[in-house]
Residue, then its C-alpha position, 0 to 999 in steps of 0.5 A: m500500500d505504501k508503494l501505491n501511495a508513493a506512486i500516486a504522489s509521484t504522479l501528482t507531482i508530475a501533473l503540476a507540469l505541462c505536457f512536456s519538458l518546460e524549459a531547455k536544460t542541458l542534457a548530460p546523460v551518462v552511460e553507467v552500465e553496458e553488458e550482455v544479458y543472454s545470447y540466443t540461437p535464431a529460431n527461424n520462425g518469423a518472430g525473434p526476441m524483438w517481435c513484440r516491439g510495441s510492448t516491452c521486455i524490460v521493466r524496473y522495480e526500485d533497484s531491480v531490473f527484469v528482462s524476458g527472453l527466448k530460448t530456441i529448442p533445437d529439436a522442436k519444429a517451427l513455428n513453436n520452437c522456443v520457450p520463454l525466459l525471465y532474468h533478474r538483475d541485482n547488485e551482483g549481476w544477472h540471474l535466470i529465475y525462470e525457464g518455461k517448459d511450454r513451447t511458444r513462438e513470440p517473445c513475452p511482454l512484461v509489465v510491473t505493478p505498484d504492489a511489487r509484481v512482475l507480470m509476463s504475458v505468455n502464449p503457449t501452443l496447444t499443438p503437438r511437438d511436430a505440428y507447424s502451427g495451431p491453437a494457443q492459450p494466453r496466460i500471465l505469469a506473476f512473479s514477486a519483484s521483491k522476492p524474484a526467486s520465490g516462484f510464480h503463479t499463473i493467471y488465465p485471462q477471461w475473454e469474450g467467448e472462446p477466441e481462436f488464438t494461435e501462435h501469431s498473437y501480435r499481442s500487446f500488454a500495458a499497465d497503469g503505473v499508478s493503479g496497477e491495472r492492466v489490459l491485454f490485446q491479442n489478434v485473431g486473424y485479419t478481422h479484429v483484436e480481442w482484449a481483456f481488462q484486469d482491475r487492481q483487485g485482480h478481477w477481469r472486469a471487462q473484455g471484448r473485441l476491437a474491430w479493425p478500420w475498414g479499407s474501402e479504398y482498396d481494390e477489394p475492400q477489407p478490414i485493415r489489420i493493425c499490428y505492432p501497436t503501442v498501447a497505454l492505459s491511464n485511469r481506465t482510458v486505453y490508447f491504441c496506435g498501430v500500423s496497417d499490416v495487410i497483403e498488398p491491397y493494390k493489384k498493380w503493385r502486388d503483381y509488380k512485387y511478385e515479378l520481383t520476389g516470386r512471392k504472392w504476398d507482400y505486406d504494406f506497413r504504411r498507414l498509422f491508425f489510432t483509437w481510444s476507449s474513454d472507459i475500458k469498462t464500457g467496452k466502447f472505442h472511438p472511431w479510428l483516426e488515421i494519424a499518417s499515411r504513405d499509401q499513395t507512394c507505397g512507402w513505409i511507416s513504423p510505430q515507435d511510441l506513445y506517451v499520455s501526458p498528465s494533462g491528457e495530451i497524447l504524444i505519438l512517435w513513428t518513423e517513415r520512408a517516403v517510397d518503396d525504391r523497388l517501385r519508384d521508377a515504374f510508378f513514382p519517378e518524380a518522388r524523392q526518397r525521405y527518411s524521418l522520425e515524426s511526431a503528432v500530439v492528439r487532444n480530444g481525438q484531434v491532431i493538434r500539432r505535427s512535427t518532423i523531429l529528424a529527416g534525411g534522404e535526397g536533398l536532406g542529408s545523410q542521416r537516417p532516423g531509426d527506432a525511438r522510445i520515450h522516457i519520463t524523468p521524475r521531474g517530468r522531462v520527456l526524453i526520446f532515446c533513438y538510433i540515428g544511422n549515418h553513412r558518414a564514418g563514426q556518426s551512426g549511433n544512439y542519441i537522446i532528444e528532449a521534447f519541449a512544451d512548445g512542440t520543439y525538440s532539442s538537438p540529438v545528444p550522442l551517447d558514448l556506447a561501446k556497441p550502439i543498438t538499432r532495435f531496443f526496448t525501454t522501461t516505458p511508462r506504458a508497462g507500469n514503470e515509474p518515472s526514473i533517473y535511469l533509462d534502462v534499455l534492452g537491445h540486440s547486437g547480433n545474436t546477443m541481447r544487451f542491457i544499457r543503463i543511462r543516468v539522465e537526471g540528477l547528475 
């Protein structure tokens, strides 16, 4: 209870500030730890340790850090040829505290709660060992954050009806860092996503289905499956933002791609959609809002992060590529290639501000923005940890950018890392993590998952 009261007090303190950092202050991040957590053998099943990138596989509770991972089973048939792992880091280093026995395909998102629990979303298959694919049963494993080696207990989410879940879950797990309540989303086919909401007492108070937006403009109108979403839960309001993930919907482009690749499928990833539920207990979501699109030039969009400010404004980050180079000469000869990190602020269902944080490409310079995640400090500063690629020698690496109240951003501050990382998770507020002076990062370098701790405030 004391922990919950402390979390509430911390949040109320931050609420006195505006949406983003109020004034420019010198950023002086210090890399304190950079080390290996575990190595893995690629499972070649279409997923991998970074597959659930809209959620996170790293959380912090006080001085402890927890990381979920995957271990490939050599003699098991893909797709379900992995088992989940959970690691704990204390002052003595990393310890493996759990290795699952049930096979799965995708990594296992984590959340942390104010009552000192680490919850891991798992999706074990129900198929025989030699089956390629089939049904799965979502579960949540609950560990003690204060006594991590004491074992776990299993929680079974309660869904609407009996959804036909498989190993292709595309699931998202989010928690309210003040109340400890959580919501789990899991895709079913190409039509909708199932969701279940658990309150602070552990009761499954609501569940339902979120139908995908409708692609009426496609050659064959169809639901627009949304994948890799960033999901946030705050005071029982749920925010959901993800990218279109359907087989190329325009025949002329699909046929052209087939001539290039020999594959009858090629997924689009180029429209960013947002929705929210004002009260998840009602089961009602607002109409979908299209935040960004590269549909006209067969481009590409990747969701990066989403932050709900104390004042209720939502900061959304994503990356863009303007055009598919494979199709440009044939279909868009006048288009100019552009790579960018973009942001939008949404209030009351409307986009009130858009900003390009970084951009490169033809006529714009050699930088190429990559993945980006939002971190909140105890003083309410909004920081963006990102990767910026640059073909100029020595200029590619990880940086921190600060977001200010007037919609502007600081210049990128480089980090002195022995091994920069291009793909990563952080201890995001969307997983229940408290604002912290430590920016904890889990990313991969080759077939190794690495941990980085950066001190960003109080130097």
